[in-house]
C-alpha positions, -999 to 999 in steps of 0.1 A, spaced: 0 0 0 13 34 -9 7 62 16 15 99 18 18 119 50 30 153 62 66 154 75 71 165 111 100 188 109 104 188 147 113 151 146 133 149 113 156 173 96 169 151 68 155 124 45 179 99 61 164 105 95 129 102 81 138 70 62 153 54 93 123 64 115 97 50 91 117 18 85 124 11 122 92 24 138 66 14 111 82 -15 91 76 6 60 99 22 34 99 58 25 107 60 -12 106 98 -17 91 132 -11 62 150 -26 75 186 -24 57 219 -31 77 247 -46 74 280 -64 93 287 -96 90 320 -116 59 329 -95 41 296 -103 33 272 -75 37 235 -83 47 203 -67 70 175 -77 80 140 -66 116 136 -55 123 98 -54 153 83 -36 168 116 -24 202 114 -7 201 108 30 214 144 37 185 160 18 171 187 41 134 185 47 114 216 41 80 229 52 53 213 31 72 181 23 51 149 23 67 115 26 58 88 1 58 55 19 53 18 9 38 -4 35 26 -40 32 -12 -44 33 -24 -68 59 -58 -73 76 -47 -50 104 -37 -21 81 -67 -21 58 -84 4 81 -62 34 85 -63 46 121 -57 82 131 -21 83 140 4 110 149 24 108 117 -4 94 94 10 59 89 -9 29 103 11 10 129 12 -27 120 -4 -44 149 -4 -78 133 13 -109 146 49 -120 142 43 -134 106 32 -100 93 61 -83 111 86 -107 96 71 -101 61 73 -63 66 109 -65 79 119 -88 50 104 -64 25 121 -34 42 154 -52 42 152 -61 5 143 -25 -4 171 -11 18 197 -35 3 186 -24 -32 189 13 -23 223 8 -8 235 -12 -39 222 16 -61 240 42 -41 272 23 -41 269 19 -79 264 56 -83 295 63 -61 315 38 -82 304 55 -114 313 89 -100 348 77 -89 355 62 -123 344 93 -142 
């Protein structure tokens, strides 16, 4: 399930902090930001996928999050940061953690590949 929620700037100042919080606390993966901006007097928004961990979060940012759908997360409860907390049993938590680990490994491999390409060029 893909979710979007407002970023709490009092808890997170960078995308890396937000990513870690969502992964550890919610067993979900933050894949990017939906960011409003103004350019040449025109307001618009864009999606910033896989930003570097040191990307500074700004007012109005919304996190784009992937979370496994389970029986316990089909109803979205009111929650402080807008993401349902998985209250399922151990099997669902294992599935969530496995998915998060796979995505995190892929992101780390992609980043290492980019750094390698940069070092060679």
